[in-house]
N, C-alpha and C positions, 0 to 999 in steps of 0.2 A: 326076707327070711332071716338074714343075719341079725337084724335088729331085734326080731321077735325071740331068737335064740338067746341073744345077750340079755334080754329082759327076763327070760325064764331062768337063766343061770343066776341072775342077780337076785331074783325072788327066792330061789332055792338056797343060795348062799346066805341071804339075810336070815332065813329060817334056821340055818346051821350055826352061824357065828353069833356069839353074844353081842348085843347092841352096846356100843361104846368100848368094846375090847380093843387092845392095841392092834390086833390083826384086822379087825373091822375098820378101824380108823385108817390103817395103811391102805386097805382096799379102796376106801372112799377117796383117799388122796390120789391113788393111781387112776381111778375112774375119772377124776376131774382133771387129770394131767398136771397135778401139782408137783413142785420140785422135791418135796419130802417123801415122794413115793419110793418104796424099796421093792423093786421088781424081784429081787432074789428071794424074798420071803413069800412070794405068791405061789399058790398051787397051779397046776395045769389049767384047771377050770377058771381060776381067777385071772390067769394070764390071758385066756381066751376072751373073758369078759372085758378086761382092760383094753385089749386090742380092738374089740368091736366099738367100745366107747371112743377110742382114739380116731377110728375111721369115721365115726359119726361127727365128731368135732371138726375133722378136716372137711367133710362134705358140707357141713353148715357154713364154715368159713368160705368155701368155694362158692356156695350158692349166694352168699352175701357179697361176694367180690372182695373179701378181706385179703390184705397182703400176706396173711399167715397161711393162705391156701397152698397146698402142695398138690398140683394137678396130677403128678406122677402116681399118686396113691389111689386115684379114682379108677373104677372099673368102667367099661364102655358105656353101660347104662347111666352111671353117675356122671360121666363126662358129657353125655348128651344133655342131661338135665342142667348141668352147670352152664354149658354153652348156650342153651335156650334162655336161662336166666340172665346171662351176660348180655345177650342180644336185646332182651327186653329192657334191661337197665340202660343200655346204650341208646335204644330208641327213645326212652323217656328223656334222656339228656339232650338228644338231638332235637326233639320236639320243643324242649324248653330253651333251646338256643345256647346250651352250655358249651364252653370252650373245650370241655372234655369229651365232646361227641366224636366218635370215630365213624365217619361216613362209609368206610370200607366194610363195616359190619352190617350195614343195612341191606335188606332185601329190596326188591323192586317196589313192593307196596309201601314199605317203610320209607324208602327214599322219596316217594311221591308225597306222603304225609308230611315229612320233614320239609320238603321243598315248598309246600303250600304254607307251612308255618313261617318259614323264612320270608316268603313273599308278603304274608300278612303283617308280620312284625315290621318289615321295612316300610310298608305303606303307612303304618301307624306312626313310625318315626318321622317320615316325610310330612305327614299331615300335621304333626306337632311341631315341625320346624327343627327337629333334632339334628345336631351336627353329624350324627352317625347315620343319617339318611343316605342311601345309595341310589341316586336318581337313575342310574344306568339300569337298575333292575325293574324300574316301573314300566308298566304297559302304557299305551297311549291314553287309555281311559283313566288309569291311576294318575298319570302325569297331569291330566287336565284337572282332576280333583285336587291334587296337591297345589297346583297353581292358584286355584280358587281359594284354598285355605291360606296360602301365602299372602295373597292380596287382602284377604279379610283381616289377617293378623296385622299387616302393615297399616291398614286403615285405622285399626284400633290404636296402634302406636302413634300414628300421626294425629289422631283426634285427641289423644291424651298428652301430646306434646313431647313424646319420647325422642331422645337423641338418635335412636336407631330407625326413625321414620325414613322411608325412601320415597320422596315425592314423585319420582319418575314412575312409580308403580300405580299412581292414583289416576283414576279416570277424571274427566272434567267435572262431573257432578261430585265425585268424592273430594276433589281439590276445593270446591266451593264449600263443602261441608266442613273440611278441615280448617279453612280460613275463618269460617264463622265460629268454630270452637276456639280458635286462637284469639279471636276478637273478644269473646266472652271471658276467657282466662285473663287477657290483658286488662280488660275493664275491671275485673275483680281485684287484680294486683294493684291497679292504680287507685281504686277506692280504698284499699287497705294500706296505701302508702308503702307498698313493697318495692324493693329495689329492682324487681323484675319488670316493673311498669315501663311501657314504651309509649310516652305521650304522643309521639308522632303517628301512632296507629289509631288514635282516638278521633272520632268525628266530632262535629261541633257540639252536638247534644251531650255526648259522653264526656267531652272536656269540661263542659259547664257542670255536669254532675260530679265529676272528680274534684273540680275546684271548690264546689259547695261542701263536699265531704272533707276536703283538706282544711277548709276554713273552720268547719265545726270541730274537727279533731284538734286544731291549733288552739281554739278557745278552751276546749276541755283541758288541754295540756297546761295552758297558762293558768287556768283556775286551780289546777292541782299543784302548781309550782314546779312543773317538770322542766328539766334542762332543755327539752326540745321546743319549748315555747318561743314563738317569734312575735314579739310585741309590736314589731313594725307592721305586721299584717292585721292588727286589730283595728276595728272601727271605734269611734268615740264611745258608742254604746257598749261595745264589747269590752273596751278598756275599763269602763266604769264597773262592769260586772267582775272583771279580773281584779281590780283594786279592792272591791268589796270582799272577794274571796281571800285576797292577801291579808286584809285587816283581820278577818276571822281566823285565818291560820296563825297569824302573829299573836293574836290575843290568846289562843290556846297554848302556843309555845311559851308565852310569858307566864301564864297561869301555872304551867308545869315547871317553870324555872329552867327552860332549855336555853342553851347558848345562842340559838337562832333568834331569840326574842329581840325585837327592835322597839325600845321604849319611846322613840321619837314619834311613832305613829299612833300611840295610844291616846284615847280621849279620856276625859275625866272619869266617866263611868267605867271605862276599861281599866284605868289605874286602880279604882276602888275594887273591881273584881279581882285584879291581880293581887292586891294586898290581902283580900279575903282568902284567896287560895294559898297565899304564903303562910298566913296564920294557921290554916287548916293543916298544912304540911308539918308545921312546927309542933302542933298539938299531937299529931299522930306519932311524931318522933319521941315526944316526952312521955307518952303513955307506956307503962311497963309491959 
């Protein structure tokens, strides 16, 4: 009824006071609780209207849980509404696991709902292997599920070669599977010439495969003139191919006038090609 009365007074006053007049602007400021409100210039009806607006603002703040709420200004009915809203907000906080939850404000039904949520979130954390898991809160069935999830995660880590693998948690079949995965990774590392290769873990067939790949890689490195070339590991036929590649690279260097050119290995036709390339370079320099 108080709010309806304030609204009626506001409508009546709006009809009486000219819009935009100093008096109306002051009333509006007072209704909004602004600092430029001049209470001394208000009429009795305007003061009543401002008082109702102030009470409504306070009630809104209290309903929202705002720090600006003054509970001493609430009547019993309003205090009941505010308390109900506060309990509902607190229940939502507790259900979400917020640190601002006040368990003392929960009723019996709310406490059960919150406890179930806590139990559910803890189980999820334990299943995910979270450090915040509280194993003491788990039931026997939940503990069994968590143990299965833990062993599954450990198997994945061991299979991928993770340093956090715990081999003591592996069953005999899982240990065989992990060893097979390690052997495959080791073979791949050895075939790629990686530093992680462990040749002692290779069987006879794998070692032969790795040696063949290493020889092929060495020939390719030598033909490309890389510093990793090992000429002592080349067969006569491979050495012939490497020397041919060397002559071809040297011819290109000489034709480009590079300092890596070795004229001592050039043949007669090579020298003619180098001379032709030299003349072409000079012609391009002389052109405007």
